[in-house]
N, C-alpha and C positions, 0 to 999 in steps of 0.2 A: 442678496446673495453675492454682492460684489466682494465681500470680505473673503469668500471661499476661493475665488479665482483671481485674487490679487488686484482688485479694483482700486478705488481711492484709499490711500493710506491714512487719511485723516490729515489734519493740519499739523505742520511742524512749527514749533516755536522758534523763531529766528534767534532770539536771545539765548535760548538753551543750546541751539546748534553752535552758535559762536562761542559760548562758554566751553562746551565740550571740545571744540577745535583748539581753543587756547590751552586747555588742560593737556590735550594730547601733545601739542607742540612743546609745552613746558616739560613734560615727561621725556619726550624725545631728545630735547637738548640736555637734560640731566644725565641720560644714559648714553648720549652720543649716538643715537639711532639715525644714521645718515639716510637710510631708506625712507623713513617716515618724514624726515625733514625735507628731502628732495621731492617727495610726492605730497604736495600740499592740497591735493584735491579732496573733496569730501567723498567718503566711501559710499558705494552704491549698495543699498540693501535690497536684496531680492527675496521675495517670499518663497517659501518652500511648499506652497499649496499644490502645485502641479506634481512635485515629487511625491507627496503623500497620496495624491489621487492615483498616480501611476503605480505606486506600491500596493495600494488597495486593489486595483484591477488585477495585478499579477497574483496576489494572494487569493483572490476570488477564483481566478482561472485555475490555479493549482488545486484548490479545494474542490472545484467542480470536476476536474479530471480524476482526482484521487477518490472522490465519492462514487464515481461511476464504475469502479473496478469490481464491485461486488455483484454486478449484473451477469456474471458468467457462470451461473448455477447450471448444473446438469439437470435437464428436465427428466424427472423420474417421479411417478406417482407412488405415494405411500401404499404399501400392501402388507398388512399385518399377518397374513397367512402364508404367503409365498416369498421365499428369499429371491432377490434379484439384484443385478448390478447393472448400472448404466454408465456409459462413458460419453464424454463430450464429443469425441470424434473417434472413429475406428481407424483413422490414419493420422499418425503424428510423426514429427521430425525428431530424430534422436536428440536427447538432452532437453527437449522442450517440455513444459508442464503437461502432464496427462491428468485430466480431471475426471474423477469418477465419483459415483454415489451408490450407496447400498440401501436396500429396503428389505424388510422382513420382520419377524416377531422381535419385540424389544426386550424380552427376558432371557436372551441367549447371547453368549459371547461369540464374536466372529473374528477370524483371522483372514487377512487378505494376502495372497501370494502372487508374485509375478514370476512366471516360469518356475514355480515350485519353491521359490525363496520367499519367506515371510517379509512383508514390507509394512511400513508405517506411513500412512497418508497424512499430509499436513493440512490441518484446518485451523491453525492457530490454537487458541485455548478452548475451543468449543468441543473438542474431543479429548477424552482421557483414555489412555491405554493401560491395560493391566498385563503383567508378564505371565505367560503360560508356557508350557513345554512346547507348544506348536508355534509360538511366536507372540508378538504383541497383539492382544485381543481388545476389541472395542465393543461396546453395547450401543444399540440404536436407541434414540429417543423419539417417541411417538412414531415408531416403525420406519424411520427414515434418518439417514445420516446427513450431515452437511456435505457440501462439495469438498472432496479430499483431493489434494495435489500430490503428485508423484512425478519425479523426473522420468521421462521416457527412456527406456534402456538403449544402450548402444547395440548395434548389430541389426542390419536390415532384415526384414522378414516378419513373420507373424510371432507374436508373443502372447502368452495366455495369462489373463488376469482372473484369478480364481478366489471364490469366497468359501472358507471352511467354517463349519459350525463346530464349536468346541463343546463337548459334553461335560457334565459335572465330574466324570472320572478322568478327564483329560484327553479322551479320544477325539479324533476329528472326522468329519464327514464332509465331502465336497457337495455343496448345495447350489452353487451358481458359478458360471464361467462365461467369459467373453474373450474374443480374440482382437488384439490391436496390432495393426501393421505399422512397423516402424521403417522409416526411410531416412536417408541423409547422413548415414554414418560415413565418416571420412577415413 
């Protein structure tokens, strides 16, 4: 393993080293390279093994931290008969991510509103929204949504996160609600 950590470099051929030096000096005289002519010492070759090891450690650390970000799921049990909404915390700071999750029958469209205004929670490409008159609607898969992200609203005090069921004729019915307290508005 000495080759990994810059151990013995192997034998250097003295004739080859002298020939390379003579060629370097010959080229330096041809192009009048004063710096190369003045510095007649052999170049020191350092291995880059420690650099590669350090780079590998940094990459592994970044991947370790990036992979642990998905552990912030909102704990909510799937219930295919009753609609429910769960939030990661009932108290959030304004502008910070508000994480929420929905449960209920998966053959119905749902619209989520924050203080009566339809919102679209972000879960990457795992959720597809359809446009309805009530706002962007989503369907649950296996009676549970992924964790959805929404920026907490500005304005201190209680804010209502509501789930509306959208009927086939476009009418809505409030089926679940929860209150989130926001603080930290400047």
